[in-house]
N, C-alpha and C positions, 0 to 999 in steps of 0.2 A: 618508160614504161607504165605501167600500173602504177597508182602513188602505194601501194601496202606490198608492194614487190620487195623481198629480201635485198635487192642490190640499191635501193632508195637512200635506205639508211649508211650514213659514213662515205657516201661517195658526191657527195655537195660539192667537191672539185671536181669529178670526173670521174672515168670509168677506163680502161679498156678494153676493145673489141674480144678479148679471149675471154671476160667476163662472160659475156654471153652466148660462148661456144654451147651450154648446154641451153639454150633457150627457143621456143618456136617465133619465127617471125611474121608478124605482117607489113607486107612490103609491093611496092607496084610491078606490077609484070613487067618481066623481061622487055617485052615491047614498046613499053612505055618508052624508052630512047633519049631520054637527059642523062643520058651514061651517068648517073647516080647509082642506077642498077651495079651497072660493072665495079663503079667505083667500092659499093658497099663488097662484093663479093669479093672484090682483090683486097679488101679490109680484113675480110675473115680469113682467109685462105694466110695471108701473111701471118693474122693470128692462130694459124696449125688446124683452123676448122672451116666445113663446108656448110653455114649456114642452112636452117632446117626451116621451109619459108611454107607454113602451113595454111595464110591465107595472102589473097593478094587483093587490091582494088586500086581503082585509079584514083580514085580522089583522097587527097590527104585528109580532106574532114572523116572521111570514112575508115582509113585508117589509124588515126588519131582515135576514132569510135569504137573502134575494134582493141586496140592498143586498153581503151578504158575499159572495155569489156573484161580486158582479162585473157583477152585470145593470143597476147604473146609482147613482142615488145618492138620494135621499130627506130630506123637509124634515118632521119631528117636533115635537111639543112637548117642552120642554127637560126635562120628567120621565122621559123615556125613555135618558138618557143614562146612569141607572141601570143599565138594562139591558146589563152590559156583555160585547159577543160577540166573540169572537176572529175579528177581520178585519175590525172596524168603527171607524173612527175619527168622534167626534163633533166639531162644528163652530157655533158660536154664528152664525147670520145678524144681522148689524149694519146691516141695512135698517132706515129708519123704517118703522112698522107690520110689522116682524118680531115682534110679543109683543100676546097678544092675554089679556082676564081669562078665568079658567076659572071 
């Protein structure tokens, strides 16, 4: 999420998907085909909401750039935390099922 987002403060240990229920999402298109889309939709539904995907992009750097611009939040594999982009804060999802084998 954007580094000045209200959810950043106090969530250093992570947060639950339900905290993102009212947020616009920036994400891959459904056709991306990695299974990540279905997993994130499933996590959101388990948390009691259907995510509002307001922007889609096929490249991770574009998604992170849109997040940095304040257009929404995203959920990506933890390995992308290595991409340090000004204006972006990374948080771990604490929900059961928020991890997957690669």
